[in-house]
C-alpha positions, 0 to 999 in steps of 0.5 A: 745064480749057482753058489760061488765057491770060496777058494782057500789057499794054504799059502799067501796069494799076492798079485804082481804087476803082470797079474801072475799069482805067486805062492809064498810060504806064509800063514794061511789066508783067503784070497779072491781069484778075479775072473779076468786073471784066472788064465794067469800062469801060476808059480810055485815058490819054496825056500828049500826048492830049486829055482822056480819053473813057470807053469805051462801055458793054461788052456782057455777053460782051466788053470795049470796048478803049480807042482809042489815038491814033497818032503821026499823031493817027489813032485805032487800031482798038479790040481785042477783049479776050476774057473769061477762062474762069471758074473751074471749079465744084466737082464734085458728086462732091466734096461728101459726102452727109452734111448736116453736112459739106455745110453746112460746105463752104458756110459755108467757101465764103461765109466765103472770099467775104466776106473777098475782098469785104472785102479788095477794099474795103480795097485802095488803088486806085492804089497801086504796090506793086512797081513800083520795088523790085528784088530787091536793094533791101533797105533801102527803108522800104516793106519794114518789117513794119509797112507790110503787113496782117499779123496781130499773131501773124505779126508777132510770129512774124517778130520772134521771128526777128529779121525787121523788114522783108520782102524785095522779092519778099515785099512785091511779092507780098503785096498781090496774094496777100492780095487773092486773086489767082493769081500767078507769082512769080520772083526770084533765088536766096536772096531769100526766095521761100518767105516770099513765099507762106508769109505770105499763105498763113498770113494767109488760113488764119488768117482762114478759121479764125477766121471759120468757127470751126474753129480747133483743131477735131479732124478738120478738113480742111487749108485750105492746101497747098504742094508742092515737088519734093524731100524736102529742100526740102519739109522746109525749106518746112515749117519756114519755114512753122511758124516764122511760123504757130505758131497753125496746125497743119502737117505735112510729107509725102514719100516714103521714110517710113512713111505711118502718122504722116501718116495719124494726123496728117491724121485728128487735123486739120491746117491746112496740108499741105506735101509732095512731089506723089507722096506727096500724091497717095497720101494723097489717093487713099487718102481720108486727105488731103481736099483739098476745103477747100484755099483756098490752093495754092502750087507751089514750084520749079514749073519743076522739078516740071513738068520731073521729070514731076510734071505729071499728079500736080499736075493730079490734086491740084489737080483735087481742090481744088474750093473755090470761089475757090481761089488758086494761086501758082507760084514759082521762080528760073528761069521758062522760057517754056514754064512761063509757058505751062503754069502758067495750066492750074493756076489758076482765074483769069488770073495776075498775074506778079511778076518781079523778074528780067525781062529783066535782064542779070544772071540769077544771084546778084550776091552771088556771085563766079563763078570758072572753073578749069581742070581737064584730064583725066577726072573721076576726076582732078579730086579733087585739083583739088577738094581744092585749090579747097576749101583755096584758097577756103573757110575752115577752118570754112566749109561747102562743097557739091560738085555732081556730075551723077550719083550714081556721080560722087558716090560716086566723088569721096567715096571719092577718096584725093585728097579730104582733107577729111571729106565725106558724099553726098546723092543719090536712092539714099541711104535717107531716114532717112540723108538726113535725118541727113546734112542735119541734120549739115551744118546743124549744122556736124558736117562741112564738105563735102557732095557731092550731085546736084541734089537739093540744088540747089533752095531749100535755105537755109543758110550755104554759103561755097563751091559747087564744080561738078565740071563745067558743067551740061549737059542730058542729051538734047541736051548743051547748056548748062543755065543754069537748073541753073547759077543754082540750084546757084550760088544755094546761096551768097551768100544773104540778102545774104551773099557767096559764091563758086561755082567751076566746074571746066572741061575742054577740052570744057567751055569752050564750055558755060560760056562760053554760061552766062556769056553767058546769065546776064550774070555776069562769070566770072573764068577762072583756072588750077587752084591749084598746090601752092605757092600753096595752101601760101601760102594755108593758111599765111596762113589759119593765121596769121590764125586764130592771131592771134584766139587770146586770152591766156587760151589761149596762156598754157598753151602758153608753156613749149612755145613757149619750148622751140621757140624754143631748138630753133630757135636763138633765131630767133622767125620760124623757130619760128612757121614751123615751128608754122604748118607743123605746124598746116597738116599740111605736113611736106615740101616741096610737089611740082611739078604738071603744068599739063597732066595735073595729075599730081604730081611733073611739071613743065610746061616751055615750050620756045622755039626760035630757029629755025623747025625745030620743025614743029608741036605733035607734033614730037619731038626 
């Protein structure tokens, strides 16, 4: 299917009850032009212009563009708007010869068209759904769950999770997706993009199942499909979808696991399938996963899937989703220009773009404190600095993710003697069963520090207090800064309104790349020296004292006798006794050593020499 162009309208486009497109003087936006309404007349509205005149009736294969008056009052020439290519009809090869299955497909298609017609009749004409909602508007009354056309079971599932209001990206996309439009969505990390497509997906499938009478029918084909680039993200999306759709059967498929359970679940009958493109394609080619009834397809972190080489797999999968009127939506926190150009090739109609980031100066999360800390020397010497950063900026129970560029760097850092905290590794060479156990243990808090490649950089939603990047991310081929990766890595913390810290270690050769990332994201970075042992010791002592202050008398009463003995051993000096207890609690049994500011080697002190004469010729002068 040829690429479908994205139509950009410089004035806000709103559909009224008669499906007539009005142009009002608003800020720039992008809106889809449904094929069924392309023959509608176009009216021009200008605050300073005379009363509007209706455009002439359009011909079959074109739409007359409204004439705009220029500043001098002269009418501009009308521009021709080309009709968007109609969705490709379902292939005859995809329809089975079995008469019963053929009738079932026709029944589903008819029910889908009827539902879209009813939703179009109920949709308010000039309501502005997302015009004034930024991705940080969290207390707006318009975000209440009761304001949206959600089924009673979905509302109850949300409230069971404690959700009483939607996030802005969820609210901005809901009406568009619920009306059957294709969509590209973008919002900052941690702003709820998963539910932005999960809620309309669940509502669509629930309505179709009820209308066709196939709810809980054995052997039913799936009607919803979600693709994600990594196994961990696919599992998380599946968990989110299941939490808001208890009445639907969903299943997650991904590589590295046996196919038997997946085949059994698919033959038994499913409503939703979530997985990675490779495994979905394998199951479809085996004839176990039948996609000809998919009514709603969602691509999560679409830019990464395209960048990872899944383009052909995605094209093959969506090519088998032949149901008439199938919806497709793409979501990501970053949306490079090339993705905007490629994405419409996976859609049947011109997509609506809901971009809550847009051209804002700040692209990364504003709930994250971005720090750049000096770390001279090779990567092998950064273990001690990373250990110090964790001690300085993470609490005793806070979770930490350390990002490395390669699998070898992850393995090297995890075995470094300089890293004093318990940690686990996550990267592509770890067996799938081990990866699942590592993620489960990290989520439950059985260990604090996860060392990972970028398999953990996208979409994973958990409470992470600190993110550490061993160096600024750069593109492998060009060596230029990789801003998109930085945005996703830093977005693992500071999610859903919580605050977080992202620390990037910077060597002499890394500074330029991180400065470019700072300029591109628009976030303000704090450029700090690496922590020294004396500062770390003071921070550790303060943390231990704060933790000790929270211990209640029901616990301290068991230590009174020992405390009295310690006080006597310190000659009755209570401050000295408490200081000794805090030193033991922080594991400090000897005075801290000096550390070189140049090489970070312990036991060395960096001296600054000042001369009264100009005898010194340069930095390499030896005396």
